[in-house]
Each structure stands twice: as structure tokens, then as C-alpha cells.
mmCIF entry with sequence, helices, sheets and N, C-alpha, C, O atoms, coordinates in Angstrom:
data_MODEL
# 
_entry.id   MODEL 
# 
_entity.id                         1 
_entity.type                       polymer 
_entity.pdbx_number_of_molecules   1 
# 
_entity_poly.entity_id                      1 
_entity_poly.type                           'polypeptide(L)' 
_entity_poly.nstd_linkage                   no 
_entity_poly.nstd_monomer                   no 
_entity_poly.pdbx_seq_one_letter_code       
;(UNK)(UNK)(UNK)(UNK)(UNK)(UNK)(UNK)(UNK)(UNK)(UNK)(UNK)(UNK)(UNK)(UNK)(UNK)(UNK)
(UNK)(UNK)(UNK)(UNK)(UNK)(UNK)(UNK)(UNK)(UNK)(UNK)(UNK)(UNK)(UNK)(UNK)(UNK)(UNK)
(UNK)(UNK)(UNK)(UNK)(UNK)(UNK)(UNK)(UNK)(UNK)(UNK)(UNK)(UNK)(UNK)(UNK)(UNK)
;
_entity_poly.pdbx_seq_one_letter_code_can   XXXXXXXXXXXXXXXXXXXXXXXXXXXXXXXXXXXXXXXXXXXXXXX 
_entity_poly.pdbx_strand_id                 A 
# 
loop_
_entity_poly_seq.entity_id 
_entity_poly_seq.num 
_entity_poly_seq.mon_id 
_entity_poly_seq.hetero 
1 1  UNK n 
1 2  UNK n 
1 3  UNK n 
1 4  UNK n 
1 5  UNK n 
1 6  UNK n 
1 7  UNK n 
1 8  UNK n 
1 9  UNK n 
1 10 UNK n 
1 11 UNK n 
1 12 UNK n 
1 13 UNK n 
1 14 UNK n 
1 15 UNK n 
1 16 UNK n 
1 17 UNK n 
1 18 UNK n 
1 19 UNK n 
1 20 UNK n 
1 21 UNK n 
1 22 UNK n 
1 23 UNK n 
1 24 UNK n 
1 25 UNK n 
1 26 UNK n 
1 27 UNK n 
1 28 UNK n 
1 29 UNK n 
1 30 UNK n 
1 31 UNK n 
1 32 UNK n 
1 33 UNK n 
1 34 UNK n 
1 35 UNK n 
1 36 UNK n 
1 37 UNK n 
1 38 UNK n 
1 39 UNK n 
1 40 UNK n 
1 41 UNK n 
1 42 UNK n 
1 43 UNK n 
1 44 UNK n 
1 45 UNK n 
1 46 UNK n 
1 47 UNK n 
# 
_struct_asym.id          A 
_struct_asym.entity_id   1 
# 
_struct_conf.conf_type_id            HELX_P 
_struct_conf.id                      HELX_P1 
_struct_conf.pdbx_PDB_helix_id       AA1 
_struct_conf.beg_label_comp_id       UNK 
_struct_conf.beg_label_asym_id       A 
_struct_conf.beg_label_seq_id        35 
_struct_conf.pdbx_beg_PDB_ins_code   ? 
_struct_conf.end_label_comp_id       UNK 
_struct_conf.end_label_asym_id       A 
_struct_conf.end_label_seq_id        46 
_struct_conf.pdbx_end_PDB_ins_code   ? 
_struct_conf.beg_auth_comp_id        UNK 
_struct_conf.beg_auth_asym_id        A 
_struct_conf.beg_auth_seq_id         35 
_struct_conf.end_auth_comp_id        UNK 
_struct_conf.end_auth_asym_id        A 
_struct_conf.end_auth_seq_id         46 
_struct_conf.pdbx_PDB_helix_class    1 
_struct_conf.details                 ? 
_struct_conf.pdbx_PDB_helix_length   12 
# 
_struct_conf_type.id          HELX_P 
_struct_conf_type.criteria    ? 
_struct_conf_type.reference   ? 
# 
_struct_sheet.id               AA1 
_struct_sheet.type             ? 
_struct_sheet.number_strands   2 
_struct_sheet.details          ? 
# 
_struct_sheet_order.sheet_id     AA1 
_struct_sheet_order.range_id_1   1 
_struct_sheet_order.range_id_2   2 
_struct_sheet_order.offset       ? 
_struct_sheet_order.sense        anti-parallel 
# 
loop_
_struct_sheet_range.sheet_id 
_struct_sheet_range.id 
_struct_sheet_range.beg_label_comp_id 
_struct_sheet_range.beg_label_asym_id 
_struct_sheet_range.beg_label_seq_id 
_struct_sheet_range.pdbx_beg_PDB_ins_code 
_struct_sheet_range.end_label_comp_id 
_struct_sheet_range.end_label_asym_id 
_struct_sheet_range.end_label_seq_id 
_struct_sheet_range.pdbx_end_PDB_ins_code 
_struct_sheet_range.beg_auth_comp_id 
_struct_sheet_range.beg_auth_asym_id 
_struct_sheet_range.beg_auth_seq_id 
_struct_sheet_range.end_auth_comp_id 
_struct_sheet_range.end_auth_asym_id 
_struct_sheet_range.end_auth_seq_id 
AA1 1 UNK A 4  ? UNK A 10 ? UNK A 4  UNK A 10 
AA1 2 UNK A 13 ? UNK A 19 ? UNK A 13 UNK A 19 
# 
loop_
_atom_site.group_PDB 
_atom_site.id 
_atom_site.type_symbol 
_atom_site.label_atom_id 
_atom_site.label_alt_id 
_atom_site.label_comp_id 
_atom_site.label_asym_id 
_atom_site.label_entity_id 
_atom_site.label_seq_id 
_atom_site.pdbx_PDB_ins_code 
_atom_site.Cartn_x 
_atom_site.Cartn_y 
_atom_site.Cartn_z 
_atom_site.occupancy 
_atom_site.B_iso_or_equiv 
_atom_site.pdbx_formal_charge 
_atom_site.auth_seq_id 
_atom_site.auth_comp_id 
_atom_site.auth_asym_id 
_atom_site.auth_atom_id 
_atom_site.pdbx_PDB_model_num 
ATOM 1   N N  . UNK A 1 1  ? 12.344  7.234  -7.422  1.00 0.00 ? 1  UNK A N  1 
ATOM 2   C CA . UNK A 1 1  ? 11.103  6.554  -7.718  1.00 0.00 ? 1  UNK A CA 1 
ATOM 3   C C  . UNK A 1 1  ? 10.910  5.434  -6.693  1.00 0.00 ? 1  UNK A C  1 
ATOM 4   O O  . UNK A 1 1  ? 11.859  4.764  -6.286  1.00 0.00 ? 1  UNK A O  1 
ATOM 5   N N  . UNK A 1 2  ? 9.679   5.261  -6.301  1.00 0.00 ? 2  UNK A N  1 
ATOM 6   C CA . UNK A 1 2  ? 9.322   4.194  -5.369  1.00 0.00 ? 2  UNK A CA 1 
ATOM 7   C C  . UNK A 1 2  ? 9.196   2.880  -6.128  1.00 0.00 ? 2  UNK A C  1 
ATOM 8   O O  . UNK A 1 2  ? 8.430   2.788  -7.087  1.00 0.00 ? 2  UNK A O  1 
ATOM 9   N N  . UNK A 1 3  ? 9.942   1.864  -5.707  1.00 0.00 ? 3  UNK A N  1 
ATOM 10  C CA . UNK A 1 3  ? 9.913   0.570  -6.407  1.00 0.00 ? 3  UNK A CA 1 
ATOM 11  C C  . UNK A 1 3  ? 9.017   -0.449 -5.723  1.00 0.00 ? 3  UNK A C  1 
ATOM 12  O O  . UNK A 1 3  ? 8.409   -1.294 -6.381  1.00 0.00 ? 3  UNK A O  1 
ATOM 13  N N  . UNK A 1 4  ? 8.937   -0.365 -4.396  1.00 0.00 ? 4  UNK A N  1 
ATOM 14  C CA . UNK A 1 4  ? 8.087   -1.311 -3.669  1.00 0.00 ? 4  UNK A CA 1 
ATOM 15  C C  . UNK A 1 4  ? 7.666   -0.716 -2.323  1.00 0.00 ? 4  UNK A C  1 
ATOM 16  O O  . UNK A 1 4  ? 8.273   0.233  -1.828  1.00 0.00 ? 4  UNK A O  1 
ATOM 17  N N  . UNK A 1 5  ? 6.627   -1.290 -1.755  1.00 0.00 ? 5  UNK A N  1 
ATOM 18  C CA . UNK A 1 5  ? 6.125   -0.896 -0.446  1.00 0.00 ? 5  UNK A CA 1 
ATOM 19  C C  . UNK A 1 5  ? 5.832   -2.177 0.325   1.00 0.00 ? 5  UNK A C  1 
ATOM 20  O O  . UNK A 1 5  ? 5.072   -3.028 -0.137  1.00 0.00 ? 5  UNK A O  1 
ATOM 21  N N  . UNK A 1 6  ? 6.437   -2.309 1.495   1.00 0.00 ? 6  UNK A N  1 
ATOM 22  C CA . UNK A 1 6  ? 6.174   -3.461 2.361   1.00 0.00 ? 6  UNK A CA 1 
ATOM 23  C C  . UNK A 1 6  ? 5.461   -2.951 3.612   1.00 0.00 ? 6  UNK A C  1 
ATOM 24  O O  . UNK A 1 6  ? 5.908   -2.000 4.253   1.00 0.00 ? 6  UNK A O  1 
ATOM 25  N N  . UNK A 1 7  ? 4.352   -3.597 3.945   1.00 0.00 ? 7  UNK A N  1 
ATOM 26  C CA . UNK A 1 7  ? 3.541   -3.202 5.096   1.00 0.00 ? 7  UNK A CA 1 
ATOM 27  C C  . UNK A 1 7  ? 3.316   -4.441 5.954   1.00 0.00 ? 7  UNK A C  1 
ATOM 28  O O  . UNK A 1 7  ? 3.024   -5.521 5.440   1.00 0.00 ? 7  UNK A O  1 
ATOM 29  N N  . UNK A 1 8  ? 3.454   -4.271 7.260   1.00 0.00 ? 8  UNK A N  1 
ATOM 30  C CA . UNK A 1 8  ? 3.155   -5.397 8.159   1.00 0.00 ? 8  UNK A CA 1 
ATOM 31  C C  . UNK A 1 8  ? 2.549   -4.868 9.449   1.00 0.00 ? 8  UNK A C  1 
ATOM 32  O O  . UNK A 1 8  ? 2.953   -3.828 9.970   1.00 0.00 ? 8  UNK A O  1 
ATOM 33  N N  . UNK A 1 9  ? 1.575   -5.608 9.947   1.00 0.00 ? 9  UNK A N  1 
ATOM 34  C CA . UNK A 1 9  ? 0.936   -5.332 11.233  1.00 0.00 ? 9  UNK A CA 1 
ATOM 35  C C  . UNK A 1 9  ? 0.361   -3.914 11.340  1.00 0.00 ? 9  UNK A C  1 
ATOM 36  O O  . UNK A 1 9  ? 0.553   -3.237 12.350  1.00 0.00 ? 9  UNK A O  1 
ATOM 37  N N  . UNK A 1 10 ? -0.340  -3.474 10.301  1.00 0.00 ? 10 UNK A N  1 
ATOM 38  C CA . UNK A 1 10 ? -1.043  -2.188 10.342  1.00 0.00 ? 10 UNK A CA 1 
ATOM 39  C C  . UNK A 1 10 ? -2.523  -2.479 10.111  1.00 0.00 ? 10 UNK A C  1 
ATOM 40  O O  . UNK A 1 10 ? -2.916  -2.898 9.022   1.00 0.00 ? 10 UNK A O  1 
ATOM 41  N N  . UNK A 1 11 ? -3.322  -2.261 11.111  1.00 0.00 ? 11 UNK A N  1 
ATOM 42  C CA . UNK A 1 11 ? -4.779  -2.442 11.111  1.00 0.00 ? 11 UNK A CA 1 
ATOM 43  C C  . UNK A 1 11 ? -5.139  -3.811 10.531  1.00 0.00 ? 11 UNK A C  1 
ATOM 44  O O  . UNK A 1 11 ? -4.911  -4.822 11.196  1.00 0.00 ? 11 UNK A O  1 
ATOM 45  N N  . UNK A 1 12 ? -5.688  -3.881 9.326   1.00 0.00 ? 12 UNK A N  1 
ATOM 46  C CA . UNK A 1 12 ? -6.144  -5.137 8.726   1.00 0.00 ? 12 UNK A CA 1 
ATOM 47  C C  . UNK A 1 12 ? -5.047  -5.923 8.020   1.00 0.00 ? 12 UNK A C  1 
ATOM 48  O O  . UNK A 1 12 ? -5.233  -7.096 7.696   1.00 0.00 ? 12 UNK A O  1 
ATOM 49  N N  . UNK A 1 13 ? -3.919  -5.292 7.782   1.00 0.00 ? 13 UNK A N  1 
ATOM 50  C CA . UNK A 1 13 ? -2.866  -5.887 6.955   1.00 0.00 ? 13 UNK A CA 1 
ATOM 51  C C  . UNK A 1 13 ? -1.829  -6.575 7.846   1.00 0.00 ? 13 UNK A C  1 
ATOM 52  O O  . UNK A 1 13 ? -1.105  -5.922 8.598   1.00 0.00 ? 13 UNK A O  1 
ATOM 53  N N  . UNK A 1 14 ? -1.773  -7.903 7.747   1.00 0.00 ? 14 UNK A N  1 
ATOM 54  C CA . UNK A 1 14 ? -0.782  -8.643 8.517   1.00 0.00 ? 14 UNK A CA 1 
ATOM 55  C C  . UNK A 1 14 ? 0.591   -8.536 7.854   1.00 0.00 ? 14 UNK A C  1 
ATOM 56  O O  . UNK A 1 14 ? 1.579   -8.233 8.522   1.00 0.00 ? 14 UNK A O  1 
ATOM 57  N N  . UNK A 1 15 ? 0.658   -8.783 6.543   1.00 0.00 ? 15 UNK A N  1 
ATOM 58  C CA . UNK A 1 15 ? 1.915   -8.654 5.803   1.00 0.00 ? 15 UNK A CA 1 
ATOM 59  C C  . UNK A 1 15 ? 1.590   -8.499 4.315   1.00 0.00 ? 15 UNK A C  1 
ATOM 60  O O  . UNK A 1 15 ? 0.798   -9.266 3.766   1.00 0.00 ? 15 UNK A O  1 
ATOM 61  N N  . UNK A 1 16 ? 2.203   -7.502 3.663   1.00 0.00 ? 16 UNK A N  1 
ATOM 62  C CA . UNK A 1 16 ? 1.941   -7.246 2.254   1.00 0.00 ? 16 UNK A CA 1 
ATOM 63  C C  . UNK A 1 16 ? 3.137   -6.555 1.636   1.00 0.00 ? 16 UNK A C  1 
ATOM 64  O O  . UNK A 1 16 ? 3.705   -5.645 2.240   1.00 0.00 ? 16 UNK A O  1 
ATOM 65  N N  . UNK A 1 17 ? 3.525   -6.967 0.449   1.00 0.00 ? 17 UNK A N  1 
ATOM 66  C CA . UNK A 1 17 ? 4.553   -6.283 -0.334  1.00 0.00 ? 17 UNK A CA 1 
ATOM 67  C C  . UNK A 1 17 ? 4.002   -5.992 -1.707  1.00 0.00 ? 17 UNK A C  1 
ATOM 68  O O  . UNK A 1 17 ? 3.541   -6.895 -2.405  1.00 0.00 ? 17 UNK A O  1 
ATOM 69  N N  . UNK A 1 18 ? 4.050   -4.725 -2.097  1.00 0.00 ? 18 UNK A N  1 
ATOM 70  C CA . UNK A 1 18 ? 3.624   -4.296 -3.427  1.00 0.00 ? 18 UNK A CA 1 
ATOM 71  C C  . UNK A 1 18 ? 4.846   -3.876 -4.223  1.00 0.00 ? 18 UNK A C  1 
ATOM 72  O O  . UNK A 1 18 ? 5.665   -3.098 -3.735  1.00 0.00 ? 18 UNK A O  1 
ATOM 73  N N  . UNK A 1 19 ? 4.977   -4.373 -5.423  1.00 0.00 ? 19 UNK A N  1 
ATOM 74  C CA . UNK A 1 19 ? 6.054   -3.963 -6.324  1.00 0.00 ? 19 UNK A CA 1 
ATOM 75  C C  . UNK A 1 19 ? 5.441   -3.068 -7.395  1.00 0.00 ? 19 UNK A C  1 
ATOM 76  O O  . UNK A 1 19 ? 4.484   -3.453 -8.066  1.00 0.00 ? 19 UNK A O  1 
ATOM 77  N N  . UNK A 1 20 ? 6.001   -1.875 -7.547  1.00 0.00 ? 20 UNK A N  1 
ATOM 78  C CA . UNK A 1 20 ? 5.480   -0.907 -8.507  1.00 0.00 ? 20 UNK A CA 1 
ATOM 79  C C  . UNK A 1 20 ? 6.303   -0.962 -9.793  1.00 0.00 ? 20 UNK A C  1 
ATOM 80  O O  . UNK A 1 20 ? 7.533   -0.926 -9.754  1.00 0.00 ? 20 UNK A O  1 
ATOM 81  N N  . UNK A 1 21 ? 5.623   -1.049 -10.919 1.00 0.00 ? 21 UNK A N  1 
ATOM 82  C CA . UNK A 1 21 ? 6.253   -1.021 -12.230 1.00 0.00 ? 21 UNK A CA 1 
ATOM 83  C C  . UNK A 1 21 ? 6.205   0.411  -12.756 1.00 0.00 ? 21 UNK A C  1 
ATOM 84  O O  . UNK A 1 21 ? 5.537   1.263  -12.170 1.00 0.00 ? 21 UNK A O  1 
ATOM 85  N N  . UNK A 1 22 ? 6.901   0.679  -13.844 1.00 0.00 ? 22 UNK A N  1 
ATOM 86  C CA . UNK A 1 22 ? 6.838   2.009  -14.433 1.00 0.00 ? 22 UNK A CA 1 
ATOM 87  C C  . UNK A 1 22 ? 5.441   2.226  -15.018 1.00 0.00 ? 22 UNK A C  1 
ATOM 88  O O  . UNK A 1 22 ? 4.787   1.276  -15.450 1.00 0.00 ? 22 UNK A O  1 
ATOM 89  N N  . UNK A 1 23 ? 4.999   3.455  -15.027 1.00 0.00 ? 23 UNK A N  1 
ATOM 90  C CA . UNK A 1 23 ? 3.668   3.778  -15.526 1.00 0.00 ? 23 UNK A CA 1 
ATOM 91  C C  . UNK A 1 23 ? 2.697   4.028  -14.396 1.00 0.00 ? 23 UNK A C  1 
ATOM 92  O O  . UNK A 1 23 ? 3.102   4.389  -13.291 1.00 0.00 ? 23 UNK A O  1 
ATOM 93  N N  . UNK A 1 24 ? 1.430   3.841  -14.662 1.00 0.00 ? 24 UNK A N  1 
ATOM 94  C CA . UNK A 1 24 ? 0.353   4.129  -13.720 1.00 0.00 ? 24 UNK A CA 1 
ATOM 95  C C  . UNK A 1 24 ? 0.064   2.919  -12.833 1.00 0.00 ? 24 UNK A C  1 
ATOM 96  O O  . UNK A 1 24 ? -0.050  1.795  -13.322 1.00 0.00 ? 24 UNK A O  1 
ATOM 97  N N  . UNK A 1 25 ? -0.053  3.160  -11.523 1.00 0.00 ? 25 UNK A N  1 
ATOM 98  C CA . UNK A 1 25 ? -0.464  2.126  -10.588 1.00 0.00 ? 25 UNK A CA 1 
ATOM 99  C C  . UNK A 1 25 ? -1.826  2.499  -10.014 1.00 0.00 ? 25 UNK A C  1 
ATOM 100 O O  . UNK A 1 25 ? -2.018  3.617  -9.536  1.00 0.00 ? 25 UNK A O  1 
ATOM 101 N N  . UNK A 1 26 ? -2.765  1.568  -10.061 1.00 0.00 ? 26 UNK A N  1 
ATOM 102 C CA . UNK A 1 26 ? -4.124  1.807  -9.576  1.00 0.00 ? 26 UNK A CA 1 
ATOM 103 C C  . UNK A 1 26 ? -4.445  0.797  -8.489  1.00 0.00 ? 26 UNK A C  1 
ATOM 104 O O  . UNK A 1 26 ? -4.238  -0.403 -8.673  1.00 0.00 ? 26 UNK A O  1 
ATOM 105 N N  . UNK A 1 27 ? -4.948  1.272  -7.359  1.00 0.00 ? 27 UNK A N  1 
ATOM 106 C CA . UNK A 1 27 ? -5.398  0.406  -6.275  1.00 0.00 ? 27 UNK A CA 1 
ATOM 107 C C  . UNK A 1 27 ? -6.907  0.284  -6.350  1.00 0.00 ? 27 UNK A C  1 
ATOM 108 O O  . UNK A 1 27 ? -7.613  1.291  -6.295  1.00 0.00 ? 27 UNK A O  1 
ATOM 109 N N  . UNK A 1 28 ? -7.412  -0.934 -6.475  1.00 0.00 ? 28 UNK A N  1 
ATOM 110 C CA . UNK A 1 28 ? -8.856  -1.162 -6.494  1.00 0.00 ? 28 UNK A CA 1 
ATOM 111 C C  . UNK A 1 28 ? -9.202  -2.242 -5.492  1.00 0.00 ? 28 UNK A C  1 
ATOM 112 O O  . UNK A 1 28 ? -8.347  -3.044 -5.117  1.00 0.00 ? 28 UNK A O  1 
ATOM 113 N N  . UNK A 1 29 ? -10.432 -2.267 -5.060  1.00 0.00 ? 29 UNK A N  1 
ATOM 114 C CA . UNK A 1 29 ? -10.869 -3.304 -4.145  1.00 0.00 ? 29 UNK A CA 1 
ATOM 115 C C  . UNK A 1 29 ? -12.220 -2.976 -3.546  1.00 0.00 ? 29 UNK A C  1 
ATOM 116 O O  . UNK A 1 29 ? -12.730 -1.864 -3.681  1.00 0.00 ? 29 UNK A O  1 
ATOM 117 N N  . UNK A 1 30 ? -12.784 -3.963 -2.884  1.00 0.00 ? 30 UNK A N  1 
ATOM 118 C CA . UNK A 1 30 ? -14.071 -3.807 -2.221  1.00 0.00 ? 30 UNK A CA 1 
ATOM 119 C C  . UNK A 1 30 ? -13.946 -2.841 -1.045  1.00 0.00 ? 30 UNK A C  1 
ATOM 120 O O  . UNK A 1 30 ? -12.845 -2.555 -0.574  1.00 0.00 ? 30 UNK A O  1 
ATOM 121 N N  . UNK A 1 31 ? -15.075 -2.352 -0.586  1.00 0.00 ? 31 UNK A N  1 
ATOM 122 C CA . UNK A 1 31 ? -15.111 -1.523 0.624   1.00 0.00 ? 31 UNK A CA 1 
ATOM 123 C C  . UNK A 1 31 ? -14.559 -2.336 1.781   1.00 0.00 ? 31 UNK A C  1 
ATOM 124 O O  . UNK A 1 31 ? -14.951 -3.485 1.988   1.00 0.00 ? 31 UNK A O  1 
ATOM 125 N N  . UNK A 1 32 ? -13.644 -1.733 2.537   1.00 0.00 ? 32 UNK A N  1 
ATOM 126 C CA . UNK A 1 32 ? -13.059 -2.412 3.685   1.00 0.00 ? 32 UNK A CA 1 
ATOM 127 C C  . UNK A 1 32 ? -11.883 -3.298 3.347   1.00 0.00 ? 32 UNK A C  1 
ATOM 128 O O  . UNK A 1 32 ? -11.389 -4.022 4.211   1.00 0.00 ? 32 UNK A O  1 
ATOM 129 N N  . UNK A 1 33 ? -11.416 -3.256 2.090   1.00 0.00 ? 33 UNK A N  1 
ATOM 130 C CA . UNK A 1 33 ? -10.301 -4.116 1.672   1.00 0.00 ? 33 UNK A CA 1 
ATOM 131 C C  . UNK A 1 33 ? -8.948  -3.605 2.149   1.00 0.00 ? 33 UNK A C  1 
ATOM 132 O O  . UNK A 1 33 ? -7.986  -4.371 2.209   1.00 0.00 ? 33 UNK A O  1 
ATOM 133 N N  . UNK A 1 34 ? -8.857  -2.309 2.493   1.00 0.00 ? 34 UNK A N  1 
ATOM 134 C CA . UNK A 1 34 ? -7.597  -1.764 3.013   1.00 0.00 ? 34 UNK A CA 1 
ATOM 135 C C  . UNK A 1 34 ? -6.903  -0.783 2.099   1.00 0.00 ? 34 UNK A C  1 
ATOM 136 O O  . UNK A 1 34 ? -5.727  -0.489 2.311   1.00 0.00 ? 34 UNK A O  1 
ATOM 137 N N  . UNK A 1 35 ? -7.583  -0.260 1.085   1.00 0.00 ? 35 UNK A N  1 
ATOM 138 C CA . UNK A 1 35 ? -6.965  0.689  0.158   1.00 0.00 ? 35 UNK A CA 1 
ATOM 139 C C  . UNK A 1 35 ? -6.486  1.947  0.873   1.00 0.00 ? 35 UNK A C  1 
ATOM 140 O O  . UNK A 1 35 ? -5.360  2.396  0.658   1.00 0.00 ? 35 UNK A O  1 
ATOM 141 N N  . UNK A 1 36 ? -7.328  2.510  1.712   1.00 0.00 ? 36 UNK A N  1 
ATOM 142 C CA . UNK A 1 36 ? -6.954  3.721  2.457   1.00 0.00 ? 36 UNK A CA 1 
ATOM 143 C C  . UNK A 1 36 ? -5.839  3.436  3.450   1.00 0.00 ? 36 UNK A C  1 
ATOM 144 O O  . UNK A 1 36 ? -4.984  4.288  3.690   1.00 0.00 ? 36 UNK A O  1 
ATOM 145 N N  . UNK A 1 37 ? -5.845  2.251  4.021   1.00 0.00 ? 37 UNK A N  1 
ATOM 146 C CA . UNK A 1 37 ? -4.781  1.860  4.954   1.00 0.00 ? 37 UNK A CA 1 
ATOM 147 C C  . UNK A 1 37 ? -3.445  1.827  4.219   1.00 0.00 ? 37 UNK A C  1 
ATOM 148 O O  . UNK A 1 37 ? -2.432  2.276  4.754   1.00 0.00 ? 37 UNK A O  1 
ATOM 149 N N  . UNK A 1 38 ? -3.436  1.297  2.991   1.00 0.00 ? 38 UNK A N  1 
ATOM 150 C CA . UNK A 1 38 ? -2.210  1.288  2.196   1.00 0.00 ? 38 UNK A CA 1 
ATOM 151 C C  . UNK A 1 38 ? -1.715  2.695  1.911   1.00 0.00 ? 38 UNK A C  1 
ATOM 152 O O  . UNK A 1 38 ? -0.517  2.960  1.999   1.00 0.00 ? 38 UNK A O  1 
ATOM 153 N N  . UNK A 1 39 ? -2.623  3.596  1.571   1.00 0.00 ? 39 UNK A N  1 
ATOM 154 C CA . UNK A 1 39 ? -2.238  4.979  1.311   1.00 0.00 ? 39 UNK A CA 1 
ATOM 155 C C  . UNK A 1 39 ? -1.711  5.652  2.579   1.00 0.00 ? 39 UNK A C  1 
ATOM 156 O O  . UNK A 1 39 ? -0.765  6.436  2.509   1.00 0.00 ? 39 UNK A O  1 
ATOM 157 N N  . UNK A 1 40 ? -2.303  5.360  3.725   1.00 0.00 ? 40 UNK A N  1 
ATOM 158 C CA . UNK A 1 40 ? -1.804  5.874  5.003   1.00 0.00 ? 40 UNK A CA 1 
ATOM 159 C C  . UNK A 1 40 ? -0.407  5.341  5.290   1.00 0.00 ? 40 UNK A C  1 
ATOM 160 O O  . UNK A 1 40 ? 0.454   6.087  5.755   1.00 0.00 ? 40 UNK A O  1 
ATOM 161 N N  . UNK A 1 41 ? -0.172  4.056  5.017   1.00 0.00 ? 41 UNK A N  1 
ATOM 162 C CA . UNK A 1 41 ? 1.145   3.452  5.225   1.00 0.00 ? 41 UNK A CA 1 
ATOM 163 C C  . UNK A 1 41 ? 2.172   4.114  4.307   1.00 0.00 ? 41 UNK A C  1 
ATOM 164 O O  . UNK A 1 41 ? 3.307   4.360  4.715   1.00 0.00 ? 41 UNK A O  1 
ATOM 165 N N  . UNK A 1 42 ? 1.778   4.396  3.094   1.00 0.00 ? 42 UNK A N  1 
ATOM 166 C CA . UNK A 1 42 ? 2.673   5.082  2.156   1.00 0.00 ? 42 UNK A CA 1 
ATOM 167 C C  . UNK A 1 42 ? 3.009   6.478  2.679   1.00 0.00 ? 42 UNK A C  1 
ATOM 168 O O  . UNK A 1 42 ? 4.158   6.914  2.600   1.00 0.00 ? 42 UNK A O  1 
ATOM 169 N N  . UNK A 1 43 ? 2.025   7.162  3.202   1.00 0.00 ? 43 UNK A N  1 
ATOM 170 C CA . UNK A 1 43 ? 2.264   8.475  3.793   1.00 0.00 ? 43 UNK A CA 1 
ATOM 171 C C  . UNK A 1 43 ? 3.213   8.411  4.976   1.00 0.00 ? 43 UNK A C  1 
ATOM 172 O O  . UNK A 1 43 ? 4.065   9.286  5.130   1.00 0.00 ? 43 UNK A O  1 
ATOM 173 N N  . UNK A 1 44 ? 3.083   7.397  5.809   1.00 0.00 ? 44 UNK A N  1 
ATOM 174 C CA . UNK A 1 44 ? 4.011   7.213  6.926   1.00 0.00 ? 44 UNK A CA 1 
ATOM 175 C C  . UNK A 1 44 ? 5.431   6.950  6.439   1.00 0.00 ? 44 UNK A C  1 
ATOM 176 O O  . UNK A 1 44 ? 6.399   7.460  7.003   1.00 0.00 ? 44 UNK A O  1 
ATOM 177 N N  . UNK A 1 45 ? 5.538   6.152  5.392   1.00 0.00 ? 45 UNK A N  1 
ATOM 178 C CA . UNK A 1 45 ? 6.870   5.808  4.851   1.00 0.00 ? 45 UNK A CA 1 
ATOM 179 C C  . UNK A 1 45 ? 7.565   7.017  4.240   1.00 0.00 ? 45 UNK A C  1 
ATOM 180 O O  . UNK A 1 45 ? 8.783   7.163  4.349   1.00 0.00 ? 45 UNK A O  1 
ATOM 181 N N  . UNK A 1 46 ? 6.787   7.884  3.597   1.00 0.00 ? 46 UNK A N  1 
ATOM 182 C CA . UNK A 1 46 ? 7.380   9.032  2.906   1.00 0.00 ? 46 UNK A CA 1 
ATOM 183 C C  . UNK A 1 46 ? 7.526   10.244 3.809   1.00 0.00 ? 46 UNK A C  1 
ATOM 184 O O  . UNK A 1 46 ? 8.189   11.215 3.448   1.00 0.00 ? 46 UNK A O  1 
ATOM 185 N N  . UNK A 1 47 ? 6.911   10.191 4.978   1.00 0.00 ? 47 UNK A N  1 
ATOM 186 C CA . UNK A 1 47 ? 7.039   11.310 5.923   1.00 0.00 ? 47 UNK A CA 1 
ATOM 187 C C  . UNK A 1 47 ? 6.051   12.346 5.630   1.00 0.00 ? 47 UNK A C  1 
ATOM 188 O O  . UNK A 1 47 ? 6.003   13.366 6.317   1.00 0.00 ? 47 UNK A O  1 
# 
């Protein structure tokens, strides 16, 4: 299980750490906030 995701220096994100709890995790935000960038970073991390 993935417990956390740390992202730095990817497009709009200078530095960010997300900690995932058990259950459902939902990413929400305004247009251009970086939601898709986070999903791309997760894809890079998981291969």
C-alpha cells in the first residue's frame, strides 16, 4: 500500500508531500492547481 507521495520540482510543484490514510483518497482543486501533475508524478513513481 502507498503511504505517502513526495514530489519536488515538477512543473508547478516546488515541494509537496501527501500522506495517504486508509480508505478513499480524493484530489480536488481549481483548474490549474496541479491535480493531473500529481497523478503523472504518481505514475512516474510506480513505473
